[in-house]
C-alpha positions as CSV (number, residue, x, y, z in Angstrom):
1,M,0.0,-0.1,0.1
2,P,1.3,3.5,-0.9
3,L,1.7,6.3,1.6
4,F,1.3,9.4,0.2
5,I,2.6,12.4,2.4
6,K,0.5,15.5,2.1
7,D,2.2,17.9,4.4
8,D,5.1,19.8,3.0
9,V,6.9,20.0,5.8
10,T,6.7,16.7,6.5
11,A,8.1,15.7,3.0
12,Q,10.8,18.5,3.6
13,L,12.4,16.7,6.2
14,V,11.9,13.4,4.6
15,A,13.9,14.8,1.6
16,Q,16.2,16.1,4.1
17,L,17.3,12.9,5.9
18,A,17.5,11.3,2.3
19,T,20.2,13.6,1.4
20,I,22.2,13.4,4.4
21,R,22.0,9.7,4.5
22,G,22.2,9.1,0.7
23,L,19.2,7.1,0.6
24,S,15.6,7.2,-1.3
25,K,12.7,8.9,0.6
26,Q,11.3,5.5,0.5
27,A,13.9,4.4,2.2
28,A,14.7,7.3,4.9
29,V,10.9,6.8,5.8
30,K,11.6,3.2,6.4
31,M,15.1,4.1,8.5
32,A,13.5,6.7,10.9
33,V,10.5,4.8,11.4
34,Q,12.3,1.7,12.6
35,A,14.1,3.5,14.1
36,E,11.7,4.9,16.5
37,L,9.9,1.8,16.8
38,D,13.4,0.1,18.4
39,R,13.5,3.4,20.7
40,A,10.0,2.6,21.8
41,A,10.8,-1.2,22.1
42,E,13.8,0.0,24.4
43,R,12.0,2.0,27.0
44,V,11.7,0.6,30.3
45,P,8.2,1.9,31.8
46,L,8.3,3.9,34.8
47,R,6.7,1.7,37.0
48,E,10.1,-0.7,36.6
49,R,12.7,2.0,36.5
50,L,11.1,3.3,40.3
51,A,11.7,-0.2,41.3
52,A,14.9,-0.6,40.3
53,L,15.5,2.7,42.2
54,R,13.4,1.7,45.1
55,A,15.9,-1.7,45.1
56,T,19.3,0.2,45.3
57,H,18.2,3.2,47.3
58,T,16.2,1.8,50.1
59,L,14.5,3.9,52.8
60,P,15.9,4.3,56.3
61,P,13.7,2.4,59.1
62,P,11.3,4.6,60.8
63,I,12.5,6.5,63.8
64,G,9.2,5.9,65.5
65,N,8.3,9.5,66.1
66,V,5.1,10.3,65.1
67,A,4.1,13.3,62.7
68,D,0.9,14.3,64.2
69,K,-0.9,17.6,64.4
70,A,0.4,18.1,67.9
71,F,3.9,17.8,66.4
72,F,3.6,20.1,63.7
73,D,1.7,22.8,66.4
74,E,4.8,22.3,68.4
75,L,7.0,23.1,65.3
76,S,5.3,26.1,64.7
77,D,4.7,27.6,67.7
78,G,7.5,30.3,68.2
79,L,6.1,31.5,64.5
């Protein structure tokens, strides 16, 4: 199935990439789309990145102090 690019800016970008790489416009589009698909496949979801971060940087243990209303009132008492 043919692909018709109706946007002049997109057509110019494809032509520029084709010229820089020494490719046909068809090959330039194919290369650009494949590169973007590869990039998307390598992207690690945020949930997995955060899990790895939590595994390597654990939180310190709780100190036992309760941060309730009385605690915050005492902090702001002098203001």
